[in-house]
C-alpha positions in Angstrom: -9.2 1.1 4.3 -6.7 1.6 1.6 -7.1 5.2 0.4 -5.6 6.5 -2.9 -4.9 10.2 -3.2 -3.9 12.1 -6.3 -1.3 14.9 -6.0 -2.0 17.5 -8.6 -5.1 19.7 -8.0 -6.1 17.3 -5.2 -3.5 17.5 -2.5 -1.8 20.6 -4.0 -2.9 23.6 -6.1 -0.9 22.7 -9.3 -3.0 24.7 -11.8 -2.8 27.8 -9.7 1.0 27.5 -9.6 1.2 26.7 -13.3 -0.8 29.9 -14.1 1.4 32.0 -11.8 4.6 30.7 -13.3 3.2 31.0 -16.8 2.7 34.8 -16.2 6.4 35.0 -15.3 7.3 33.0 -18.4 5.1 34.5 -21.1 2.8 37.4 -21.8 0.6 35.0 -23.8 -2.7 34.0 -22.1 -2.4 30.7 -20.2 -3.8 28.0 -22.6 -7.0 26.1 -21.8 -5.1 23.0 -22.6 -1.3 22.4 -22.2 -1.3 20.7 -25.6 -2.2 24.1 -27.1 1.5 25.1 -26.6 4.0 24.2 -29.2 6.7 21.6 -28.3 9.6 24.1 -27.9 7.5 26.3 -25.6 6.5 23.4 -23.5 10.1 22.1 -23.2 11.5 25.5 -22.3 8.7 26.2 -19.7 9.2 22.8 -18.0 13.0 23.0 -18.1 12.7 26.3 -16.1 9.9 25.5 -13.7 9.5 21.7 -13.4 11.1 21.6 -9.9 8.9 24.5 -8.6 5.8 22.9 -10.0 6.6 19.4 -8.9 8.1 19.9 -5.4 7.5 23.5 -4.2 3.7 23.6 -4.5 1.5 24.6 -1.6 -0.9 22.0 -0.1 -4.6 22.6 -0.2 -6.2 23.9 3.0 -6.3 21.1 5.6 -5.1 18.4 3.2 -2.2 17.4 5.4 -4.3 17.6 8.5 -7.0 15.3 7.1 -4.6 12.8 5.4 -2.6 12.5 8.6 -5.8 12.0 10.6 -6.9 9.2 8.2 -3.5 7.6 8.5 -3.5 7.8 12.3 -6.9 6.1 12.3 -5.3 3.1 10.7 -6.0 3.7 7.0 -3.3 3.0 4.5 -2.5 6.2 2.5 -1.4 5.6 -1.1 -0.3 8.6 -3.1 -1.2 8.0 -6.8 0.1 10.3 -9.6 0.4 10.4 -13.3 3.7 12.2 -12.8 6.3 10.3 -14.8 9.7 9.1 -13.7 10.9 9.7 -17.3 10.4 13.5 -16.8 11.2 13.7 -13.2 14.6 12.5 -12.0 14.4 10.6 -8.7 10.7 11.2 -8.6 9.8 8.8 -5.8 12.7 9.9 -3.6 12.0 13.6 -4.2 8.3 13.2 -3.5 9.0 11.3 -0.3 11.4 14.1 0.8 8.8 16.8 -0.1 6.0 15.0 1.8 8.3 14.3 4.8 9.4 17.9 4.9 5.7 18.9 5.0 4.9 16.3 7.6 2.5 14.4 5.3 2.0 10.8 6.5 1.7 8.2 3.8 2.5 4.5 3.2 3.0 4.0 -0.6 3.6 6.1 -3.7 2.6 5.0 -7.2 3.9 7.1 -10.2 3.2 6.8 -13.9 -0.4 6.0 -13.2 -2.1 6.5 -16.5 -4.9 4.1 -15.7 -5.8 4.8 -12.1 -8.8 2.5 -12.1 -6.7 -0.5 -13.0 -3.9 0.5 -10.6 -6.4 0.8 -7.7 -7.9 -2.6 -8.5 -4.5 -4.2 -8.8 -3.2 -2.7 -5.5 -6.5 -3.3 -3.6 -7.2 0.4 -3.1 -10.7 0.8 -1.7 -11.1 4.6 -2.4 -9.6 7.1 -4.8 -9.7 10.9 -4.2 -8.9 12.6 -7.5 -9.8 15.8 -9.3 -10.0 14.3 -12.8 -13.4 13.0 -13.9 -11.7 10.4 -16.2 -9.9 8.9 -13.3 -13.1 8.7 -11.3 -14.9 6.9 -14.1 -12.0 4.4 -14.6 -12.2 3.6 -10.9 -16.0 3.2 -11.0 -15.5 0.8 -13.9 -13.2 -1.3 -11.6 -15.6 -1.1 -8.6 -13.4 1.2 -6.6 -15.1 3.8 -4.4 -14.4 7.5 -5.4 -14.6 11.1 -4.3 -14.2 13.6 -7.1 -12.2 16.6 -5.9 -13.7 19.3 -8.1 -17.1 20.9 -8.8 -18.0 19.0 -12.0 -21.7 19.8 -12.2 -22.4 16.7 -14.4 -21.0 14.2 -11.9 -23.7 13.0 -9.5 -21.5 11.0 -7.1 -19.5 12.2 -4.0 -17.7 15.4 -4.8 -16.1 18.3 -3.0 -13.2 20.8 -3.1 -12.8 20.7 0.7 -10.5 18.3 2.6 -12.8 18.6 5.7 -15.7 17.4 3.5 -13.5 14.5 2.2 -13.0 13.4 5.7 -16.7 13.7 6.5 -17.7 11.7 3.4 -15.2 8.9 4.2 -16.5 8.7 7.8 -20.3 9.0 7.0 -20.7 7.6 3.5 -17.8 5.1 2.8 -17.0 3.4 6.1 
């Protein structure tokens, strides 16, 4: 099986790190939406913390263990992210280095993935694990299997916030 896995808030705890770094950066309350910040505030924040957020983030509990187990069982692991090469110099190389330093096994990396459903279809990815509901819906529309990695109460399909449960769902419901 070809398994696509999102990075931010799926493999790693990006929002948690963003909020922590925001407290160091500003006394203002962390915005509900990053677009609520003015352009100069965003640019300054990212210029200071982009590297910490992008490459020094902690992996979610058992994420590496489960992904490596799936890889060792013969699955193809495709990391799929919306992270942009325009904003991150040497993005693919730095991601590979970060994953290798953390012993995360993977086969392919796709960046700038603004339409994950289309990308999954085009790259013959069978399953996407992602935290964003919009990405789940775009995959469903392309007949790609999905696991939502959050607690969206409105979504009725496979969902969890546990990597152990992701593994169980793949083995029991998707194989």
